[in-house]
C-alpha positions in Angstrom: 110.5 40.7 -106.0 107.0 41.3 -106.7 104.8 39.1 -108.2 103.6 39.7 -112.1 100.4 41.5 -111.9 98.2 38.8 -113.0 99.4 36.5 -110.3 98.4 39.0 -107.6 94.8 38.4 -108.0 92.9 36.7 -105.4 89.8 34.4 -106.0 86.5 36.2 -104.9 85.5 32.6 -103.6 88.7 32.4 -101.6 88.2 36.1 -100.1 84.7 34.9 -99.2 85.7 32.0 -97.1 88.5 34.0 -95.4 86.0 36.5 -94.4 83.8 33.8 -92.6 87.1 32.8 -90.9 87.7 36.3 -89.6 84.3 36.9 -88.6 84.2 34.0 -86.3 87.7 34.9 -85.2 86.8 38.2 -84.1 83.5 36.9 -82.4 85.7 34.6 -80.3 88.1 37.7 -79.5 91.3 35.9 -80.6 94.2 37.5 -82.6 95.7 35.7 -85.6 98.5 34.8 -83.5 96.2 33.0 -80.9 94.3 31.1 -83.5 97.3 30.0 -85.1 98.6 28.8 -81.8 95.3 26.7 -81.3 95.3 25.1 -84.6 99.1 24.5 -85.0 99.9 26.8 -88.1 101.9 30.4 -88.6 100.1 33.3 -88.1 101.1 34.2 -91.4 99.1 31.2 -92.7 95.9 32.5 -91.0 96.5 35.8 -92.5 96.8 34.3 -96.0 93.6 32.4 -95.6 91.8 35.2 -94.2 92.9 37.4 -97.2 92.1 34.8 -99.9 95.7 34.3 -101.0 95.7 30.5 -100.3 93.3 27.6 -100.3 93.3 25.6 -97.1 92.5 21.7 -96.6 89.5 20.3 -94.9 91.4 19.1 -91.7 92.4 22.8 -91.3 88.8 24.0 -91.5 87.6 21.4 -88.9 90.3 22.6 -86.5 89.4 26.1 -86.9 85.6 25.2 -86.6 86.0 23.7 -83.4 88.3 26.4 -81.9 86.1 29.1 -82.8 83.0 27.2 -81.9 81.5 27.9 -85.5 78.9 25.1 -85.1 80.0 23.7 -88.6 79.5 27.0 -90.2 83.3 27.1 -91.3 83.0 23.7 -92.6 79.8 24.5 -94.7 81.7 27.4 -96.2 84.7 25.2 -97.1 82.1 22.9 -98.9 80.6 25.6 -100.8 84.2 27.2 -101.8 85.3 23.3 -102.9 82.2 23.4 -105.0 82.5 27.1 -106.4 85.9 26.0 -107.4 84.7 22.9 -109.3 81.8 24.7 -111.1 83.8 27.7 -112.2 87.1 26.9 -113.7 88.5 30.1 -115.0 92.2 30.6 -115.5 93.6 32.6 -112.5 94.2 35.7 -114.1 90.7 35.8 -115.0 89.0 34.6 -111.9 87.8 38.3 -110.8 86.3 39.6 -114.0 83.5 36.8 -114.4 82.0 38.4 -111.0 82.1 42.0 -112.4 80.7 40.7 -115.7 78.0 38.8 -113.8 76.6 42.0 -112.3 77.3 44.8 -114.7 74.7 47.0 -116.3 77.1 47.4 -119.4 79.7 45.3 -121.0 82.1 46.5 -123.6 84.7 44.4 -125.7 87.1 44.5 -128.2 88.0 41.1 -129.9 91.2 40.6 -132.3 91.2 36.9 -133.0 87.9 35.1 -132.1 84.3 35.6 -131.5 83.5 37.2 -128.0 82.9 34.5 -125.5 79.4 35.6 -124.6 78.5 35.4 -128.5 79.9 32.1 -129.1 77.9 29.1 -130.5 78.4 25.6 -128.7 80.0 24.4 -131.6 82.4 27.3 -131.9 83.2 27.2 -128.2 83.9 23.4 -128.4 86.5 23.9 -131.0 88.4 26.8 -128.9 87.7 24.8 -125.6 88.0 21.1 -125.9 88.3 20.6 -122.1 84.8 19.7 -120.9 85.0 21.9 -117.8 86.2 24.7 -119.5 83.5 24.4 -122.2 80.9 24.1 -119.7 82.1 27.1 -117.6 81.9 29.2 -121.1 78.2 28.1 -121.6 77.3 28.5 -117.9 78.9 32.3 -118.2 76.9 32.9 -121.4 73.7 31.6 -119.8 74.1 33.7 -116.6 75.1 36.9 -118.3 72.7 36.9 -121.0 69.7 36.1 -118.7 67.3 39.0 -117.9 67.7 41.7 -116.9 70.6 41.3 -119.3 73.3 44.2 -119.6 73.8 46.3 -122.4 76.5 45.0 -124.6 78.6 46.7 -127.1 81.1 44.7 -129.1 83.7 45.7 -131.6 85.0 42.5 -133.7 88.2 42.7 -135.9 87.1 42.0 -139.7 89.5 39.0 -139.6 87.5 37.0 -137.2 84.7 36.5 -139.7 87.0 34.8 -142.3 89.4 32.9 -139.7 88.2 29.4 -139.6 87.4 27.8 -136.4 86.1 24.2 -136.9 84.3 23.5 -140.2 82.8 25.8 -142.6 79.3 24.6 -141.0 80.7 25.7 -137.6 81.6 29.1 -139.1 78.1 29.5 -141.0 76.1 28.8 -137.7 78.3 31.1 -135.6 77.9 34.2 -138.2 74.3 33.4 -138.4 74.1 33.4 -134.7 75.9 37.2 -134.7 73.3 38.3 -137.0 70.5 37.1 -134.6 72.4 38.7 -131.7 72.7 42.1 -133.7 69.1 42.3 -133.8 68.4 42.1 -130.2 67.7 45.6 -128.5 70.3 45.6 -125.8 73.4 44.4 -128.1 75.4 46.7 -130.4 77.8 44.7 -132.8 80.2 46.5 -135.0 83.2 45.1 -137.4 86.4 47.0 -137.4 87.6 46.7 -141.2 91.0 45.4 -141.7 92.6 48.8 -141.6 95.6 50.2 -139.4 93.9 51.7 -136.2 96.5 52.8 -133.6 94.1 51.7 -130.7 93.6 48.2 -132.2 96.1 46.1 -130.3 95.2 43.4 -127.7 91.7 42.6 -126.8 90.2 43.9 -123.8 86.4 43.9 -122.1 85.1 46.7 -119.7 82.4 45.9 -117.2 80.5 48.9 -115.9 78.5 48.5 -112.7 75.2 50.3 -111.7 77.1 52.7 -109.7 79.4 53.3 -112.4 82.3 51.8 -111.1 84.4 50.0 -114.0 86.6 46.7 -114.0 88.6 45.8 -117.1 89.9 42.4 -118.6 93.0 43.0 -120.8 94.6 40.3 -122.8 98.7 40.0 -122.5 101.1 37.7 -124.0 101.3 35.8 -120.8 97.4 35.4 -120.7 95.6 38.4 -119.3 94.9 40.5 -116.1 91.8 42.1 -114.6 92.5 45.7 -113.5 90.3 48.4 -111.7 93.2 51.0 -112.0 91.7 54.4 -112.9 94.8 54.8 -115.4 94.0 51.5 -117.0 90.1 52.1 -117.2 90.8 55.7 -118.6 93.1 54.3 -121.4 90.8 51.4 -122.3 87.4 53.7 -122.2 89.2 56.1 -124.8 90.4 53.2 -126.7 87.0 51.7 -127.0 85.5 55.0 -128.2 87.8 55.2 -130.8 87.4 51.5 -132.1 83.8 52.4 -132.3 84.2 55.4 -134.4 86.4 53.7 -136.9 84.3 50.6 -136.9 81.3 50.0 -139.4 77.8 51.0 -137.9 75.4 48.4 -136.7 73.5 48.2 -140.3 76.6 47.9 -142.5 78.2 45.4 -140.0 74.9 43.1 -140.4 75.5 43.6 -144.2 79.2 42.6 -144.2 78.5 39.4 -142.0 75.5 38.4 -144.6 78.4 39.0 -147.5 80.8 36.8 -145.5 78.1 34.1 -145.0 77.3 34.0 -148.5 80.8 34.4 -150.2 82.8 32.3 -147.7 81.0 29.9 -145.5 78.2 28.7 -147.9 
């Protein structure tokens, strides 16, 4: 039976490490079966490591390095893999999208329940992410994506987000004031979708578009979420986002509504 779609995603970090093993194996002119015999594992295990489908132990990396005469390069790659896993703690279904997000020229996102992660203040994020590692990952992600040259960012927020209390009223006031400041930046377009029925306003999603116009999407699901580059998914999400933008308040009216909510709800 096939695994659920979100479970089939391989970590980019694991794939990078696997590519190093494959490179040195090919230089040594060994097949996967021959390497497996030398390091006392199955050929399937070598295949899974090279494809980034499994994370190996240091002792395995040591044995492979010796057999392939890699002069410590595979051990070095294993240590880099370990550090990347420690510093980037994403849910398994989300692990590919930050890579696409970090290199995108354009980001588009629709949010239904909370402020988009790139726009969250530290206080707001801490309420949502009590785990220190997850919180640090969120802040590092913001710093990386929002640094120059930052992508153009288009975000549509459901109006209910402005009223949904996360933390204290002070946290909410600071968060909404932060949204106002962000909305003034030239590369950001923030819109609020009024609390009305819109057929396309279902689950939250995000689309990252690269310089070559290729897209990747992250879609929230009942089990967490999944990353997709499927043309059918992307066509559907691009159409949905255009419809949501058309139904949302324009940028100026969005700012006016946020100011109104701050004054009436969070002061």
